[in-house]
C-alpha positions as CSV (number, residue, x, y, z in Angstrom):
1,X,-24.0,24.2,-35.9
2,X,-26.3,24.9,-39.0
3,X,-30.2,24.5,-38.8
4,X,-30.3,21.0,-39.9
5,X,-27.7,19.6,-37.4
6,X,-29.4,21.6,-34.5
7,X,-32.8,20.2,-35.5
8,X,-31.4,16.8,-35.8
9,X,-29.9,16.8,-32.3
10,X,-32.9,18.2,-30.9
11,X,-35.0,15.1,-32.1
12,X,-32.2,12.9,-30.9
13,X,-32.4,14.4,-27.4
14,X,-36.1,14.1,-27.5
15,X,-36.0,10.4,-28.3
16,X,-33.6,9.8,-25.2
17,X,-35.8,12.0,-22.9
18,X,-38.7,9.8,-24.0
19,X,-36.9,6.6,-23.7
20,X,-35.7,7.5,-20.3
21,X,-39.6,8.3,-19.2
22,X,-40.6,4.9,-20.6
23,X,-38.0,3.1,-19.1
24,X,-38.7,4.6,-15.5
25,X,-42.4,5.0,-15.8
26,X,-45.1,4.1,-13.2
27,X,-45.8,0.6,-12.9
28,X,-49.3,-0.3,-13.8
29,X,-51.9,-2.3,-11.5
30,X,-50.8,-5.4,-13.5
31,X,-47.2,-4.9,-12.9
32,X,-47.8,-4.4,-9.1
33,X,-50.0,-7.5,-8.8
34,X,-47.3,-9.7,-10.7
35,X,-44.7,-8.3,-8.3
36,X,-47.0,-9.0,-5.1
37,X,-47.7,-12.6,-6.7
38,X,-44.0,-13.7,-7.2
39,X,-43.1,-12.0,-3.4
40,X,-45.8,-14.0,-1.8
41,X,-44.5,-17.3,-3.8
42,X,-41.1,-16.6,-3.1
43,X,-40.6,-15.6,0.5
44,X,-39.7,-17.7,3.3
45,X,-41.0,-15.6,6.2
46,X,-41.3,-12.4,7.7
47,X,-41.3,-10.3,11.0
48,X,-43.3,-7.3,11.4
49,X,-44.4,-4.6,14.3
50,X,-47.2,-2.6,14.1
51,X,-49.7,-0.2,16.1
52,X,-53.3,-1.4,16.0
53,X,-56.2,1.2,16.6
54,X,-59.8,0.0,17.3
55,X,-62.9,2.3,17.0
56,X,-65.3,-0.6,17.6
57,X,-66.2,0.1,21.3
58,X,-67.1,3.6,23.2
59,X,-63.5,4.5,23.5
60,X,-60.5,4.0,20.8
61,X,-58.2,1.5,22.0
62,X,-54.5,0.9,21.1
63,X,-52.3,-2.3,20.6
64,X,-48.8,-3.3,20.0
65,X,-48.6,-6.0,17.5
66,X,-45.4,-8.3,16.8
67,X,-46.0,-10.9,14.0
68,X,-43.5,-13.7,13.0
69,X,-44.0,-15.7,10.1
70,X,-42.1,-18.9,9.0
71,X,-42.7,-20.7,5.6
72,X,-45.1,-22.1,5.1
73,X,-47.3,-22.6,8.2
74,X,-45.7,-21.4,11.3
75,X,-47.2,-18.2,12.8
76,X,-46.6,-16.1,16.0
77,X,-49.0,-13.2,16.6
78,X,-48.5,-11.3,19.7
79,X,-50.7,-8.8,21.0
80,X,-50.6,-6.4,23.9
81,X,-52.7,-3.7,25.2
82,X,-50.8,-1.5,27.6
83,X,-53.7,0.2,29.2
84,X,-55.3,-3.0,30.2
85,X,-52.1,-5.0,30.7
86,X,-53.7,-7.5,28.4
87,X,-50.9,-9.8,26.5
88,X,-51.9,-12.5,24.3
89,X,-50.3,-14.6,21.5
90,X,-51.9,-16.7,18.7
91,X,-49.5,-19.7,17.8
92,X,-49.2,-21.9,14.8
93,X,-47.0,-24.7,14.6
94,X,-46.9,-28.6,13.7
95,X,-48.8,-29.6,17.0
96,X,-51.9,-27.1,16.0
97,X,-53.0,-23.5,16.9
98,X,-52.8,-22.0,20.0
99,X,-54.2,-19.0,21.9
100,X,-52.1,-18.1,24.9
101,X,-52.9,-15.7,27.7
102,X,-49.7,-15.4,29.7
103,X,-50.9,-13.3,32.6
104,X,-53.3,-16.3,33.4
105,X,-51.0,-19.2,32.3
106,X,-54.1,-20.3,30.1
107,X,-53.7,-21.9,26.7
108,X,-56.2,-23.5,24.3
109,X,-55.1,-25.5,21.3
110,X,-57.2,-26.3,18.2
111,X,-57.1,-28.2,15.1
112,X,-57.9,-25.2,13.1
113,X,-57.4,-23.7,9.3
114,X,-56.4,-20.6,11.0
115,X,-55.1,-18.3,9.6
116,X,-56.2,-19.1,6.0
117,X,-59.8,-19.5,6.9
118,X,-60.4,-15.5,6.9
119,X,-58.7,-12.1,6.6
120,X,-55.8,-11.2,9.0
121,X,-55.4,-7.6,9.2
122,X,-51.7,-8.2,11.0
123,X,-50.8,-10.9,8.4
124,X,-49.0,-9.6,5.3
125,X,-49.6,-12.9,3.3
126,X,-53.2,-12.6,4.1
127,X,-53.4,-9.0,2.9
128,X,-51.5,-9.9,-0.1
129,X,-54.1,-12.8,-0.8
130,X,-56.9,-10.5,-0.4
131,X,-55.8,-7.9,-3.1
132,X,-54.9,-10.9,-5.4
133,X,-58.3,-12.6,-5.1
134,X,-60.4,-9.5,-5.4
135,X,-61.3,-8.9,-9.0
136,X,-63.0,-5.7,-8.3
137,X,-60.1,-4.1,-6.5
138,X,-59.4,-0.7,-6.8
139,X,-55.7,0.7,-7.3
140,X,-54.0,4.2,-6.9
141,X,-50.4,5.0,-7.1
142,X,-48.8,8.1,-5.0
143,X,-45.1,9.4,-4.8
144,X,-44.2,6.8,-2.1
145,X,-47.0,4.3,-2.2
146,X,-49.3,1.9,-4.0
147,X,-52.7,1.9,-2.4
148,X,-55.5,-1.0,-2.8
149,X,-59.2,-1.1,-2.0
150,X,-60.3,-4.5,-1.6
151,X,-63.4,-6.4,-0.3
152,X,-62.7,-8.8,2.9
153,X,-63.6,-11.9,4.6
154,X,-63.0,-11.1,8.3
155,X,-64.7,-13.0,10.8
156,X,-66.6,-9.6,12.0
157,X,-68.9,-9.3,8.8
158,X,-69.3,-5.6,9.6
159,X,-65.6,-5.3,8.6
160,X,-66.6,-5.5,5.0
161,X,-63.9,-3.4,3.1
162,X,-60.3,-2.4,3.5
163,X,-57.3,-0.2,2.2
164,X,-53.9,-1.5,2.1
165,X,-51.0,0.8,1.6
166,X,-47.9,-0.5,0.6
167,X,-44.5,1.1,0.1
168,X,-43.2,1.6,-3.7
169,X,-39.7,0.8,-2.9
170,X,-40.1,-2.8,-1.7
171,X,-44.0,-3.4,-1.4
172,X,-43.7,-3.8,2.1
173,X,-46.8,-2.9,4.2
174,X,-47.2,0.6,5.4
175,X,-51.0,0.9,6.6
176,X,-54.4,-1.0,6.7
177,X,-57.9,0.5,7.3
178,X,-60.8,-1.5,7.8
179,X,-64.0,0.0,7.2
180,X,-67.6,-0.6,7.5
181,X,-70.3,-0.1,5.0
182,X,-70.5,3.4,5.4
183,X,-66.7,3.5,5.2
184,X,-66.0,4.5,8.6
185,X,-62.5,3.2,9.6
186,X,-63.2,0.7,12.6
187,X,-59.8,-0.7,12.4
188,X,-56.6,0.9,11.6
189,X,-53.0,-0.7,11.5
190,X,-50.2,1.2,11.3
191,X,-46.7,-1.0,10.3
192,X,-43.5,0.6,12.1
193,X,-40.8,-2.3,11.2
194,X,-41.1,-4.9,8.5
195,X,-38.2,-7.3,7.6
196,X,-38.6,-10.1,4.6
197,X,-37.1,-13.5,5.1
198,X,-35.5,-13.0,8.5
199,X,-33.8,-15.7,10.7
200,X,-35.7,-17.6,13.3
201,X,-34.3,-19.6,16.4
202,X,-35.4,-23.2,17.4
203,X,-38.6,-23.1,19.7
204,X,-39.5,-19.7,18.4
205,X,-42.5,-21.1,17.7
206,X,-42.8,-23.6,20.7
207,X,-45.8,-22.9,23.0
208,X,-44.0,-23.4,26.2
209,X,-41.2,-21.2,25.4
210,X,-43.5,-18.6,23.9
211,X,-45.8,-18.8,27.4
212,X,-42.4,-18.6,29.5
213,X,-41.0,-15.9,27.6
214,X,-44.3,-13.8,27.6
215,X,-44.5,-14.1,31.3
216,X,-41.4,-12.5,31.6
217,X,-42.5,-9.5,29.9
218,X,-46.1,-9.6,31.3
219,X,-45.9,-11.3,35.0
220,X,-49.0,-13.2,36.0
221,X,-52.1,-11.5,37.2
222,X,-52.1,-10.5,40.9
223,X,-55.1,-11.0,42.9
224,X,-57.9,-8.4,42.4
225,X,-58.1,-5.8,45.0
226,X,-61.5,-4.5,44.0
227,X,-64.8,-6.3,43.5
228,X,-65.5,-7.5,40.2
229,X,-67.8,-5.1,37.9
230,X,-70.6,-6.8,36.2
231,X,-71.4,-5.9,32.3
232,X,-73.8,-6.1,30.2
233,X,-73.8,-6.5,26.2
234,X,-74.8,-3.3,24.5
235,X,-76.1,-5.2,21.4
236,X,-79.3,-7.2,22.0
237,X,-80.7,-9.3,19.2
238,X,-84.3,-8.4,17.9
239,X,-86.9,-10.4,19.6
240,X,-84.6,-10.9,22.7
241,X,-84.5,-9.1,26.0
242,X,-82.9,-9.3,29.5
243,X,-84.6,-11.8,31.7
244,X,-82.6,-11.2,35.0
245,X,-79.2,-12.3,36.7
246,X,-78.0,-14.3,39.5
247,X,-75.1,-14.3,41.7
248,X,-73.6,-17.4,42.8
249,X,-70.7,-17.5,45.4
250,X,-68.2,-20.2,44.6
251,X,-64.6,-20.7,46.0
252,X,-62.9,-18.6,43.6
253,X,-65.2,-15.7,44.2
254,X,-68.4,-14.5,42.8
255,X,-70.2,-15.7,39.5
256,X,-72.8,-13.5,38.0
257,X,-75.2,-15.4,35.4
258,X,-77.3,-13.3,33.1
259,X,-80.5,-14.6,31.4
260,X,-81.5,-13.3,27.8
261,X,-85.0,-14.6,26.8
262,X,-86.7,-14.3,23.8
263,X,-86.5,-15.9,20.0
264,X,-82.7,-16.0,20.3
265,X,-82.1,-16.6,23.9
266,X,-78.7,-17.1,25.7
267,X,-76.6,-17.1,28.7
268,X,-73.9,-14.9,29.8
269,X,-71.7,-15.9,32.8
270,X,-68.8,-13.8,34.1
271,X,-66.2,-14.5,37.0
272,X,-62.9,-13.1,38.2
273,X,-60.0,-14.7,36.1
274,X,-58.1,-17.4,38.0
275,X,-54.6,-18.2,37.3
276,X,-54.3,-21.8,36.0
277,X,-51.7,-23.7,38.0
278,X,-50.2,-25.5,34.8
279,X,-49.9,-24.4,31.6
280,X,-51.1,-27.6,29.8
281,X,-53.2,-26.5,27.0
282,X,-57.0,-27.3,27.0
283,X,-57.8,-29.0,23.8
284,X,-61.0,-27.8,21.6
285,X,-61.3,-30.2,19.1
286,X,-64.2,-28.3,17.5
287,X,-63.2,-25.0,18.2
288,X,-61.7,-21.7,16.6
289,X,-59.6,-18.8,17.6
290,X,-62.0,-15.6,17.4
291,X,-60.8,-12.1,16.9
292,X,-63.3,-10.1,19.2
293,X,-61.3,-6.9,18.7
294,X,-60.5,-6.2,22.2
295,X,-59.4,-9.7,22.5
296,X,-59.0,-13.3,21.1
297,X,-61.8,-15.8,22.3
298,X,-62.6,-19.2,22.0
299,X,-65.7,-20.3,19.8
300,X,-67.3,-23.5,19.6
301,X,-70.7,-24.5,17.8
302,X,-73.1,-23.1,20.9
303,X,-70.7,-20.9,23.0
304,X,-67.8,-18.3,23.2
305,X,-65.4,-17.8,25.9
306,X,-62.9,-15.2,26.6
307,X,-60.9,-13.2,29.3
308,X,-60.7,-9.4,29.5
309,X,-59.5,-7.0,32.2
310,X,-59.3,-9.9,34.7
311,X,-62.7,-11.1,34.0
312,X,-63.7,-14.5,32.3
313,X,-66.5,-14.5,30.2
314,X,-68.6,-17.5,28.8
315,X,-71.5,-17.0,26.5
316,X,-73.6,-20.1,25.3
317,X,-76.8,-20.4,23.2
318,X,-78.8,-22.9,21.3
319,X,-80.7,-20.2,19.5
320,X,-77.7,-17.8,18.2
321,X,-75.6,-18.4,15.2
322,X,-72.1,-17.9,15.3
323,X,-72.1,-14.4,14.0
324,X,-74.8,-13.5,16.3
325,X,-72.8,-14.8,19.4
326,X,-69.7,-12.6,18.2
327,X,-71.6,-9.6,17.6
328,X,-73.1,-10.1,21.4
329,X,-69.5,-10.8,22.6
330,X,-67.8,-7.9,21.0
331,X,-70.5,-5.4,22.7
332,X,-69.3,-6.7,26.1
333,X,-66.2,-4.3,26.3
334,X,-67.0,-3.1,29.8
335,X,-68.3,0.3,29.4
336,X,-72.1,-0.3,30.1
337,X,-73.6,-1.3,33.6
338,X,-77.2,-1.7,34.0
């Protein structure tokens, strides 16, 4: 091969190599955004499993999370804390939105926009919407993942940014980290399974069937063997102070009423959880399910109620806004006693 032919051969080889690089080059942020938008539009649902770690209390808490979503508005989110034997299900079907606590045979029903009214860390479609809707999102690519940093719209306003990691191969979710203003990770979700467009059975999103099925996995709560420990909020709004407590004996045991007085006065009531004899949902027309981190509560305009570790809590105030009520409720996680 003479010199001229050899030169032409190398030029041709270089062009082929360049075309190969261009053809299999890295996708741009715009490419990935377009693919996510298409996936969100075309998918019929998904099933996912994950582990969630909360750093919002004194000690980290871990939950097992299972999510089912069937297009367009059927959802089932099952949360289980093995250490506390705490199990709850958030359900959305044609009858409304439900919060189920199987161990207490207790259910609440809402006419609510959940889950579209705020960010949801365990819902793939919510994470994609956060990515698509943030014009100031940041994007990086690694060998195996795409990583987006976005702003958020969580009920807990302390969770103001998040990092969403997606698998390059199919854009399935890999990990979510939610951070405060100091970029400290307060919530981390690690996906262990994700299946797009799965099949569902009749009754998968039915309230009664979900309650019965969950009770087979987590039996109804046994009678408490120890007296109830009284817990106090770690967060107190400015201008508010503890004014005293009162114990009331009821037919179901001890009820403790804590009074806080000042510019933002409120009352916190706690008593031993009781198993509801029938699982007829309690209708809360003006209420919303509220994510307290360690549990899902029920919030109305002037109150929040929740159950945790065998105790029912009820916080009421005419002076606090809903965000402050949630902040107080989140600080009553059973580690501080006065």
